[in-house]
Every structure is written in C-alpha cells, then in structure tokens.
C-alpha positions in Angstrom: -165.5 213.4 6.8 -167.4 210.8 8.8 -166.0 208.0 6.6 -162.5 209.3 7.1 -162.9 209.5 10.9 -164.2 206.0 11.0 -161.3 204.7 8.9 -158.8 206.6 11.0 -160.4 205.3 14.2 -160.3 201.7 13.0 -156.7 202.0 12.0 -155.9 203.5 15.4 -157.6 200.7 17.2 -155.7 198.1 15.1 -152.4 199.8 15.8 -153.2 200.0 19.5 -154.2 196.3 19.6 -151.1 195.4 17.7 -148.9 197.3 20.1 -150.8 195.8 23.1 -150.2 192.3 21.8 -146.5 193.2 21.2 -146.3 194.5 24.8 -147.9 191.3 26.1 -145.5 189.2 24.0 -142.5 191.2 25.4 -143.9 190.8 28.9 -144.3 187.1 28.4 -140.7 186.9 27.1 -139.4 188.9 30.0 -141.3 186.9 32.6 -139.1 184.2 34.1 -140.0 180.5 34.0 -141.9 179.5 37.1 -141.7 175.8 37.1 -142.8 173.7 40.0 -139.8 172.2 41.7 -139.6 168.7 43.2 -136.4 167.4 44.9 -136.3 163.7 45.6 -133.5 162.9 48.0 -132.5 159.3 48.6 -130.7 158.3 51.8 -127.5 156.2 51.6 -127.9 155.3 47.9 -124.7 154.6 46.0 -123.6 155.8 42.6 -123.9 152.2 41.3 -127.4 151.7 42.7 -128.9 153.6 39.8 -129.4 151.1 37.0 -129.0 153.6 34.2 -125.3 154.1 35.1 -124.4 150.6 36.3 -124.7 147.9 33.6 -123.9 145.2 36.1 -126.5 146.3 38.6 -128.5 143.6 40.3 -131.2 146.1 41.3 -134.0 147.1 38.9 -134.7 150.8 38.9 -137.1 151.3 36.0 -138.6 154.5 37.2 -135.3 156.2 37.8 -134.0 154.9 34.5 -137.1 156.4 32.8 -136.5 159.7 34.6 -132.9 159.7 33.3 -134.1 159.0 29.8 -136.4 162.0 30.0 -133.7 164.4 31.3 -130.1 164.8 32.2 -127.9 162.3 34.1 -124.9 163.9 35.8 -122.2 161.4 36.4 -119.9 163.7 38.4 -122.3 165.1 40.9 -121.5 165.3 44.6 -123.1 165.8 48.0 -121.3 168.2 50.4 -120.4 165.4 52.9 -120.2 161.7 53.3 -122.9 161.7 55.9 -126.5 162.9 56.3 -127.0 166.1 58.2 -124.2 168.1 56.6 -125.3 167.3 53.1 -128.9 168.4 53.8 -127.7 171.7 55.4 -125.5 172.4 52.3 -128.2 171.6 49.9 -130.8 173.8 51.5 -128.4 176.7 52.3 -126.1 176.5 49.3 -123.1 176.6 51.6 -120.3 174.2 52.5 -121.3 172.5 55.8 -117.8 172.6 57.1 -117.9 176.3 57.4 -120.0 175.7 60.4 -119.9 172.0 61.5 -119.0 168.5 60.5 -121.1 165.8 62.2 -124.7 164.7 62.3 -127.5 166.0 64.5 -127.9 163.4 67.2 -131.2 162.5 68.9 -132.8 165.6 70.5 -130.0 167.9 69.3 -130.7 171.6 68.5 -131.0 172.8 64.9 -127.9 173.4 62.9 -129.7 175.7 60.4 -128.8 179.4 60.0 -131.5 181.9 60.8 -129.4 184.7 59.2 -129.1 182.8 55.8 -132.0 182.0 53.5 -132.8 178.4 52.7 -134.0 177.3 49.3 -137.6 177.1 50.7 -137.4 180.7 52.1 -136.2 182.0 48.8 -138.9 180.3 46.8 -141.6 181.5 49.3 -140.6 185.1 48.5 -141.3 184.2 44.9 -144.8 183.0 45.6 -144.1 179.3 45.9 -146.1 176.9 48.2 -143.5 174.9 50.0 -143.5 171.5 51.7 -141.0 169.1 53.2 -142.1 165.5 53.5 -139.7 162.9 54.9 -136.4 162.9 56.8 -135.5 166.3 58.3 -132.4 165.4 60.4 -131.4 169.0 60.9 -132.5 169.5 64.5 -135.3 171.1 66.4 -135.5 173.3 69.5 -136.2 170.4 71.8 -135.5 172.6 74.9 -138.9 174.3 74.2 -140.8 171.1 75.1 -138.4 169.5 77.7 -139.9 169.2 81.1 -138.0 170.5 84.1 -135.3 168.1 85.2 -135.0 166.2 81.9 -131.3 165.5 81.3 -131.1 162.7 78.7 -127.7 161.0 78.1 -125.1 160.4 75.5 -126.3 161.3 71.9 -129.8 161.8 73.4 -130.4 158.1 74.1 -131.1 158.7 77.8 -134.4 160.5 77.3 -137.8 158.9 78.2 -141.2 159.8 76.8 -142.2 161.5 80.1 -139.2 164.0 79.7 -141.2 166.0 77.1 -144.5 167.8 76.9 -145.6 166.4 73.6 -148.7 168.7 73.5 -146.5 171.8 72.7 -145.3 172.9 69.3 -141.6 172.3 68.6 -139.8 175.3 67.1 -136.7 175.2 64.9 -137.9 172.6 62.3 -139.0 172.9 58.7 -141.6 175.5 59.4 -139.0 177.8 60.9 -136.9 177.6 57.7 -139.3 178.4 54.9 -141.6 175.3 54.6 -145.4 175.8 54.8 -145.9 172.2 55.6 -144.0 169.3 57.1 -144.8 165.6 57.5 -142.3 163.0 58.5 -140.6 161.0 61.2 -137.5 163.3 61.4 -134.9 160.5 61.4 -135.9 156.8 60.7 -133.5 155.3 63.3 -133.5 158.0 65.9 -136.1 158.8 68.6 -138.7 160.0 68.9 -140.3 157.3 66.8 -143.4 159.2 66.0 -145.0 161.2 63.2 -144.5 164.9 63.0 -147.0 167.2 61.2 -145.8 170.7 60.9 -144.4 171.6 64.3 -146.2 169.0 66.4 -146.1 165.3 67.2 -149.2 163.7 65.9 -149.5 160.9 68.5 -147.4 161.3 71.6 -144.7 158.6 72.4 -145.5 156.6 75.5 -143.1 153.7 75.4 -139.4 152.9 74.7 -138.7 151.5 71.2 -138.4 147.7 71.1 -137.8 145.7 67.9 -137.6 141.9 67.8 -138.1 141.1 64.1 -134.9 140.8 61.9 -134.2 143.4 59.3 -133.8 142.4 55.7 -130.1 143.2 55.8 -127.6 144.6 58.3 -128.5 145.8 61.8 -131.4 147.8 63.2 -129.3 150.8 64.0 -132.3 152.2 65.8 -131.2 154.2 68.8 -133.2 153.6 72.0 -135.6 156.3 73.1 -139.3 157.3 73.2 -141.7 155.7 70.7 -145.3 155.5 69.8 -146.7 152.2 70.9 -146.4 149.6 68.1 -144.3 151.9 65.9 -144.1 150.2 62.5 -140.7 150.8 60.8 -141.9 149.0 57.6 -144.7 151.5 57.2 -142.5 154.6 57.2 -141.7 154.8 53.5 -145.2 153.8 52.4 -146.7 156.5 54.6 -144.3 159.2 53.4 -145.0 158.2 49.8 -148.7 158.4 50.3 -148.3 161.9 52.0 -146.2 163.2 49.1 -148.6 162.0 46.5 -151.6 163.4 48.4 -149.8 166.8 48.7 -149.1 166.9 45.0 -152.7 166.0 44.2 -153.8 169.2 46.1 -151.7 171.5 44.0 -153.0 173.8 41.2 -151.4 174.4 37.8 -151.5 178.2 38.3 -149.8 178.2 41.7 -146.1 177.2 41.7 -144.9 174.8 44.4 -141.7 173.4 45.9 -141.7 169.8 47.3 -138.6 168.7 49.1 -139.0 164.9 49.6 -136.0 163.5 51.6 -136.6 159.7 51.7 -135.8 157.5 54.6 -134.7 154.7 52.2 -132.6 152.8 51.5 -131.0 153.8 54.8 -131.0 151.3 57.7 -133.1 149.9 59.2 -133.4 148.1 55.9 -137.1 147.2 55.9 -138.7 146.6 52.5 -142.3 145.7 52.6 -143.6 142.3 51.4 -144.5 143.8 48.1 -140.9 144.3 47.3 -139.2 141.4 49.0 -137.3 139.3 46.5 -137.7 141.9 43.7 -134.0 142.4 43.3 -131.0 140.1 43.1 -129.1 142.1 45.7 -130.7 141.0 49.0 -132.6 143.1 51.4 -131.0 146.4 50.4 -131.6 145.7 46.8 -135.3 145.1 47.6 -135.4 148.3 49.6 -133.8 150.2 46.7 -136.4 148.7 44.4 -139.1 150.1 46.8 -137.3 153.5 46.7 -137.5 153.4 42.9 -141.2 152.7 43.1 -141.7 155.8 45.3 -140.1 157.8 42.6 -142.5 156.2 40.1 -145.5 157.2 42.3 -144.4 160.8 42.5 -143.9 161.0 38.8 -147.3 159.4 38.2 -149.0 161.9 40.5 -147.4 164.8 38.5 -148.6 163.2 35.2 -152.2 162.7 36.5 -152.4 166.3 37.8 -151.1 167.6 34.4 -148.1 169.1 36.2 -145.2 167.2 34.7 -144.5 169.5 31.7 -144.0 172.5 34.0 -142.2 170.7 36.8 -138.4 170.6 37.4 -137.6 167.2 39.0 -134.3 166.7 40.7 -133.3 163.2 42.0 -130.1 162.7 44.0 -128.8 161.2 47.3 -127.2 162.5 50.5 -124.0 160.4 50.4 -122.6 157.0 49.4 -123.9 153.6 50.6 -123.5 152.2 54.1 -120.7 149.7 55.0 -123.0 146.7 54.3 -122.2 147.4 50.6 -118.9 145.5 50.9 -120.6 142.3 51.8 -123.1 142.9 49.1 -120.3 142.7 46.6 -119.2 139.3 47.9 -122.7 137.8 48.3 -124.5 139.3 45.3 -121.8 140.8 43.0 -123.6 144.1 43.2 -121.4 147.2 43.6 -123.5 149.9 45.2 -120.5 152.2 44.8 -120.1 151.2 41.1 -116.5 151.7 39.9 -115.8 154.2 42.7 -113.6 153.7 45.8 -115.1 154.2 49.2 -118.5 154.3 50.9 -120.5 156.6 53.2 -118.2 158.7 55.4 -115.2 158.4 53.1 -113.2 161.1 51.4 -112.8 158.8 48.4 -115.2 159.3 45.6 -117.7 156.7 46.7 -118.4 158.6 49.9 -119.8 161.7 48.1 -120.2 161.2 44.4 -123.9 160.4 44.1 -126.6 159.8 41.5 -128.2 163.0 40.1 -130.9 163.2 37.5 -132.5 166.5 36.3 -135.8 166.5 34.3 -137.3 169.8 33.1 -139.3 169.3 29.8 -138.5 171.8 27.0 -135.6 173.2 29.0 -133.2 170.4 29.9 -132.6 168.1 26.9 -133.8 164.6 27.3 -131.6 161.5 27.3 -128.4 163.5 27.9 -125.4 162.4 30.0 -122.9 164.9 31.3 -119.6 164.5 33.2 -119.6 168.2 34.2 -118.7 168.8 37.8 -121.8 169.5 39.9 -122.4 169.9 43.6 -125.7 169.8 45.5 -124.6 173.2 46.9 -125.2 174.6 43.4 -128.9 173.8 43.4 -129.8 177.0 45.3 -128.1 179.4 42.9 -129.3 177.4 39.9 -132.9 177.4 41.1 -132.7 181.1 42.0 -131.6 181.8 38.4 -134.5 179.7 37.0 -137.1 181.7 39.0 -135.3 185.0 38.7 -134.9 185.4 42.4 -132.2 187.5 44.0 -130.2 185.7 46.7 -129.6 188.0 49.7 -126.0 189.0 50.5 -124.4 186.6 52.8 -126.5 183.6 51.7 -125.6 180.7 49.3 -122.0 181.9 49.4 -120.6 178.7 47.9 -123.4 178.1 45.3 -122.9 178.3 41.5 -125.5 178.8 38.8 -125.3 175.5 36.8 -128.3 176.2 34.5 -126.0 176.4 31.4 -124.6 173.0 32.3 -128.1 171.6 32.6 -129.3 173.0 29.3 -126.1 172.0 27.5 -125.2 175.5 26.5 -122.0 175.7 28.5 -119.6 173.6 30.6 -119.8 173.4 34.4 -119.5 176.7 36.2 -117.2 175.1 38.7 -113.8 173.4 38.4 -113.1 173.2 42.2 -114.9 171.4 45.0 -114.0 170.6 48.6 -115.0 167.3 50.2 -115.3 166.8 53.9 -116.9 164.5 56.4 -115.1 165.2 59.7 -112.8 167.9 61.1 -109.7 165.7 60.6 -109.7 165.4 56.9 -110.4 167.4 53.7 -110.1 166.6 50.0 -110.1 169.1 47.2 -111.0 168.5 43.6 -109.7 170.8 40.9 -110.2 169.8 37.3 -109.5 166.1 37.0 -107.2 166.1 40.0 -108.2 165.4 43.6 -106.0 165.7 46.7 -106.9 164.0 49.9 -105.3 166.1 52.5 -105.3 163.3 55.1 -103.4 160.1 55.7 -106.2 158.1 54.1 -109.4 158.8 52.2 -111.0 156.0 54.2 -113.2 156.5 57.2 -115.4 153.4 57.1 -113.5 150.2 57.7 -112.6 148.4 54.5 -112.4 144.5 54.6 -109.0 143.2 53.7 -110.5 140.8 51.2 -112.1 143.7 49.3 -108.8 145.7 49.1 -107.0 142.6 47.8 -109.7 141.7 45.3 -109.9 145.3 44.0 -106.2 145.9 43.8 -106.0 148.6 46.6 -102.9 148.9 48.7 -102.2 150.8 51.9 -101.1 154.4 51.5 -97.5 155.1 52.5 -97.6 158.8 51.7 -98.7 161.8 53.9 -101.7 162.2 51.6 -103.3 160.9 48.4 -103.3 162.4 44.9 -105.3 161.0 42.0 -106.0 161.9 38.4 -109.6 160.9 38.0 -109.5 161.2 34.3 -107.1 158.2 34.2 -107.9 156.6 37.5 -111.6 156.9 38.6 -111.2 154.0 40.9 -108.4 155.8 42.8 -105.9 152.9 42.8 -102.7 154.8 41.9 -101.6 157.4 44.4 -99.5 160.0 42.7 -98.7 162.1 45.8 -95.0 161.5 45.6 -94.7 162.0 41.9 -96.4 165.5 41.6 -95.1 167.7 44.4 -96.1 170.9 42.5 -99.6 169.7 42.0 -99.9 168.7 45.7 -98.6 172.1 46.8 -101.0 173.9 44.4 -104.0 172.0 45.6 -103.1 172.5 49.3 -102.8 176.2 48.6 -106.2 176.3 46.9 -107.8 174.4 49.8 -106.3 176.8 52.3 -107.6 179.8 50.3 -111.2 178.4 50.1 -111.2 177.5 53.8 -110.0 180.9 54.8 -111.5 183.3 52.2 -114.2 181.5 50.4 -114.6 179.7 47.1 -112.1 180.4 44.3 -114.2 181.5 41.3 
C-alpha cells in the first residue's frame, strides 16, 4: 500500500508540475510584448536626406542606413503637417492637428496639448513604462504662471525681457503635464528663452537678450530675439541633448520598460554643426549638420547595445516635416536634393512638405532589410504602439490613429488608404489610394525659385486645384485636375466627410 501511495503521489506531482508549466507557458503566450520604445524625431530633414533612399545623396548617413538595414524602411510615410508644432501634436495625440489648430506655437505661447485626450506617454505610463522627453518640445507651456505683473511682451513673444518672468517658479503645461516623467531640453532651438529646461524648471535663469555675431554654416540664424542665458552656445545644443539621451538610456534596467521620445533640434536652423562634423559631407553646412544628426542616432543605438537593450527595443526614426527653403540653393550648389524626387519643401502641400523618412527596427518582430511603400502616417504610431503593449485607448483619444502593426510585420497591407495633408487654414490635400487632390490653387507655400521650376519641368497651375496620380507621377509634374472631374468630386466629398465627421475607415 505504501509503495502504491508513493507511486500515486509521484505521478500526481508530475502531473501538477506539467500542468503548472503548461499554465506558465500559456501565460507567457498571452502576455503582450513589452518592448522599450525609442522615437528619434529629426527636425526639417528631407526624404532625400536619408542616404538609404537617395542614391545620389551627398550626405553620408551610415548609422541611419544601418538602422534601415536592420528593420523596415517606409517610403510613403507622412507627418501630419508641413511644419513643426502640428506634427508633434499629431504624433503624440494620434489625431489630425487641423481638428484644433494649424500654426506653430510662437515664443511664450500657451500649450496646444489636450488635457482631455491621452498622449502616447500617458498611455504608456498606465502600462508601467518610465517615460522621458529629451529635446525640442515646441508644444507650449503655461508661461502665465511665471510672468511678473505688468509683463506684456510683443508680436510672437519677441517683446519679452528676462526680467518679465520669475524663473525660480515651476512652469506648468510642458512634458511633465502630459505623461513624461522626465524632460530635458531647450524647448525650441531658435526661440527664446535660450536656456536649458529640466523637468518643469529653467536650470540657469536668463539674464541677457540673445546676441549672435558668428556666421552660421548655412542660411540665416532665424533666432528670434528674447531672454537668454549669458553666453548661450547654439553649437552645444545637439551635443548636450545627445549626451543627456545616452545618459538616460544608461540608467534604464532590462526588466523595467521605458519610452524615450527624443525630438532633435537638428538639422533645423540655425545650422550649426560642430567642428568635428564640419566638412564631413559634400552638401555644405546643412549636409554637415545632417551628418551630425546621423551620428546622434549612432550614439543612441550604441547605448542600447551596450546596455543589452537593443533586442527588446522598438526604435522609430522619422522627421517632423520636409526640408527648409535653403534646400533649393543646395540643389544648385551641391547637386544634393534634400526632397529627393519629390516636389515641395517644408510648409508645402506637395509631397516634399510632409512625406518624410521613416525607419522601424524591432528585432524578431519587424523583418530586417525590408522596404515598404504602404501608406503610413505618424498619427498611426499611437494606435500601433497601443496594440503592441496591449493598452486600451480611452474613448475620445487617438481618433484618427490606425493600428499599422500588420504593415510593419509584413503580414498585411497598410490599414489606411486615405490621409489628409494640411499646413494652414487656407489649403488642404487629400490622399486616397494613389491619387492626391490639392484642394487649393497651389500646393506650394514656400517660395519656389524660377530657375528650379524651369530646371525641373514644373509649370504654373492654371486650374482651381491640383490632381496627381502618384503611382505614375511621384514628382507631381502633370496636373490632371481638368481631365478627371469625377475623381476630383469624389476626393472633395471624402475630404469634406473626414473634416466634418471623422476619418473614413
């Protein structure tokens, strides 16, 4: 009897252990992936500034090219706008910016963020993520909280002086008010105050008005007048941000998921590459600054490798809009096309204004070395990341965002076939399939030199709008508006529906 009981007990324990292992296996299968998430967001980088997709590039981007070889390069990816602030709002909220506003946040403007809608950072915090924003915020702060009585300022905030603010007080409304545990940055590289922010405070108070006498490597300073820290060093901005991002990564642990949103201040003006990168490209000062931008990407990737975090980190690289107007002269002087084969630059409704580089790397999930022409918007990042971490998006948030994980993994085509482009209140464009309608007299906002139009084969539009088939005419040279009235009417109706009722799914 004793032998039988021992045998039965042993069998029971084996069965229990087997069931337990099975339950653990099922639990492991059911548990969603919890990758670290890093978004690297370049500023004013053109589609053609990524070497991997421009064989004629005069700018070396070895780190970005390597990133692309290790993941997915999306050739038909778009920012929400042709300018800075709206694209950042749309990325973090998963919502078209034009549902609320069109322009940028000017110096000392209030926040444009929505307290009633979650941001990507807020959503990830609910899932146990540590969150940080390091770099360019450009979404506004509650400056009224630290203004001294009588401070009035002037047009676009340029009239404020250092003494108009109590710099010892915390400034609400910034990254910490919208889901980030930590912030370090200079807010906007060419707007006052020219000072370092850490979390919700200014590190060293501004005491002077900004003055710059040294020439930039290309273009103009574009630095608006206003309060500054004494001897503020524009050249040191990107190196400092890079050091801070690497240091923050170095503090992270493998068993605690994190989200780093790293919006660069480069290659936006002022174009100030450090001496280490001067002359490293064949595209002038901007090219050198772009090379420095690529080096920043390399340092972040290296930090992930050294910390043993790379295998479980989703890295997303993209940019906020197309290149600044200096890109036209770059074509003439250096034969480098920052816009690549696209028409238009920053601000424009043409493709070059909002079609941007995008690379996705997530080892063992996103196939390496793949290229996709699936339609992708930065607005879709929130819903896609929510799917990855198995987070439920609250009702009323991310209302324009699509889950694009099947596109990334190569298991299905793009979840969207329609996308609305906008920079200002006076003009919209709608993309549906391969067709794009510019519902404005012109897709151009930035001034185009006559020599460029002539050399590129562009002619003035004589129709009420513009219609292009991008499958046949990516450069948008042949306006088909007058030839396809039914298509124009269909796209106008779709645009109206989306503007009034929401995205057509």
